[in-house]
N, C-alpha and C positions, 0 to 999 in steps of 0.2 A: 888366751890370746895368740900366744907365741906358738904355742904347740898346735894350734889349728894351722896355722900358716905353714909351720914346718911340714905337718902332714899333705897339706896340698903340694907343696914343693916334692916332697918325697912320690906320692901317688900320682899327681897330675905331671910334672915336669921330669920325673925319674932323677932328682937330685940326689948324691949321698947325702945319706943322713948326716955323718960326721962331718960334713962341711957346714952345715946349717947352725950359725949361731946369732944371735941378737944383732953382732957387729958384724956380720958377713953383707959384704955389697953384692946387690944382685948381677949385676954386670962383671965388676972384677973378679970377685972371687967365687962366684955361683956361675960365671961363663954362659949368663943368659943373653941370647942375643937378641933385637929389636922386636921379632916376630913372638920368641918364647915369652918376653917381656910382657907383650899386649895381652898374651893366653893367659899369662898367671894374674894379672889384673882383673882380667874377665872372670877368671875363675875365683877370685876374693870376692868380687863384687856379687856373684852368684851365691856362694859360701855364705858370707855375711850380710846379704840383701840390702847393699849399700850402691851408690853411685860415685865413684871416684871421679872427681873433675878433672879433664885434660890437663889445666893449668897445675894443677897438684902433682902431676906425674913426676915432675922434675925434682921435687922435694923427696922423693921416696926412692932412696938412695940404697939405703942397708933394710935389713930386715925389722930391725927396732924403729925405724922410721914408719913402716906401714903399720907395725903395732899401735905405736902413738897416734897415728891418725886415725886410724879404725876405732879407736877407743875414744876417740873424740869426736866422732860424730854422733 
């Protein structure tokens, strides 16, 4: 799951692959702004065929949070 998310961040968001670790924070470390974050979440929803609830977005701070969230759906 981590590798798929990493691929999305590299290919869709243009993030440097070296910056992407499970502990990397989407805003603080990867410097995604709110629009980019929304775009990334939409990409995740499309890629994994899921719907991420708006109320859960605040819980998704780092990449590992997204991995755990998606694995538990």
